[in-house]
C-alpha positions in Angstrom: 0.0 0.0 0.0 1.9 3.1 -1.2 -1.3 5.3 -1.2 -0.3 7.1 -4.4 -3.6 6.5 -6.1 -4.8 4.8 -9.2 -3.6 7.5 -11.6 0.0 7.1 -10.4 -0.3 3.4 -10.8 -1.7 3.6 -14.4 1.1 6.1 -15.4 3.6 3.7 -13.9 2.1 0.8 -15.9 2.2 2.9 -19.1 5.9 3.6 -18.5 6.7 -0.1 -17.9 4.6 -1.1 -21.0 6.7 1.2 -23.2 9.8 -0.2 -21.6 8.7 -3.8 -22.2 7.8 -3.1 -25.8 11.2 -1.6 -26.3 12.8 -4.6 -24.6 10.8 -6.9 -26.9 12.3 -5.5 -30.0 15.8 -5.3 -28.4 15.5 -9.0 -27.4 14.4 -10.1 -30.8 17.5 -8.5 -32.3 19.7 -10.2 -29.6 18.1 -13.6 -30.2 19.1 -13.4 -33.9 22.7 -12.3 -33.1 23.4 -14.0 -29.8 24.7 -17.5 -29.3 22.0 -18.9 -27.0 24.3 -21.6 -25.7 26.2 -18.8 -23.7 23.2 -18.4 -21.4 22.5 -20.5 -18.3 19.7 -23.0 -18.5 17.0 -21.1 -16.5 17.6 -17.9 -18.6 17.3 -19.9 -21.8 14.1 -21.5 -20.6 12.5 -18.2 -19.5 13.4 -16.6 -22.9 12.1 -19.6 -24.8 8.8 -19.5 -22.9 8.4 -15.8 -23.3 9.4 -15.2 -26.9 8.7 -18.6 -28.5 5.6 -19.7 -26.6 3.9 -16.7 -24.8 4.2 -14.2 -27.6 3.0 -16.8 -30.2 -0.4 -17.2 -28.4 -3.3 -15.0 -29.5 -3.1 -11.7 -27.7 -6.5 -11.7 -25.9 -5.9 -15.3 -24.8 -2.5 -14.4 -23.2 -3.9 -11.7 -21.0 -6.9 -13.9 -20.1 -4.7 -16.8 -19.2 -2.5 -14.6 -17.0 -5.6 -13.1 -15.3 -7.1 -16.6 -14.7 -3.8 -17.9 -13.3 -3.4 -15.1 -10.8 -7.0 -14.6 -9.8 -8.2 -18.2 -9.7 -5.3 -20.6 -9.4 -3.2 -18.3 -7.1 -6.4 -17.6 -5.2 -6.3 -13.8 -5.7 -10.1 -13.7 -5.4 -9.7 -14.3 -1.7 -8.2 -10.9 -1.2 -11.2 -8.8 -2.1 -11.9 -6.2 -4.7 -8.5 -4.5 -4.3 -6.9 -7.8 -5.4 -9.2 -7.9 -8.4 -8.2 -4.4 -9.5 -4.5 -5.1 -9.0 -4.6 -8.4 -10.9 -6.7 -6.9 -13.7 -4.4 -4.0 -14.2 -1.2 -6.1 -14.0 -2.5 -8.8 -16.4 -5.3 -7.7 -18.7 -4.7 -4.0 -18.9 -0.9 -4.1 -18.8 -0.5 -7.0 -21.3 -3.0 -5.4 -23.7 -1.1 -2.1 -23.4 2.3 -3.8 -24.2 0.7 -5.6 -27.2 -0.8 -2.4 -28.5 2.5 -0.6 -28.3 4.3 -3.5 -30.1 1.6 -3.6 -32.8 1.8 0.2 -33.2 5.6 0.1 -33.6 5.3 -2.7 -36.2 2.5 -0.9 -38.1 4.1 2.5 -38.2 7.7 1.3 -38.5 8.7 3.7 -35.8 11.2 2.5 -33.2 10.3 2.9 -29.5 12.6 5.5 -28.0 14.1 5.8 -24.5 11.4 6.0 -21.8 13.0 8.3 -19.2 11.6 8.2 -15.7 8.0 7.5 -14.8 7.7 9.5 -11.6 
């Protein structure tokens, strides 16, 4: 509970979404150029799951699966409406925002610039 309000949290998620969209393109460039065998096994597995499995799923299905995992499987529903909002913003809203920024960059051909600070 940092008591900074919903607007602050949404601005923070927007900043992180821009950062993750930039990292997505940077990582794709690295995966093409980098020798994957140089990485340790857990890092290779995480990158494989994120870039070869997660990002290949349909966009709306990804965010829904994440929401269902945190809200139902991890029992987030037991923590009340604040938990619902938190999980919704972290999964459905945030993932959709990242996907829209990635799609926008692909469609317009513009690179995502530096993000600066979010506070």
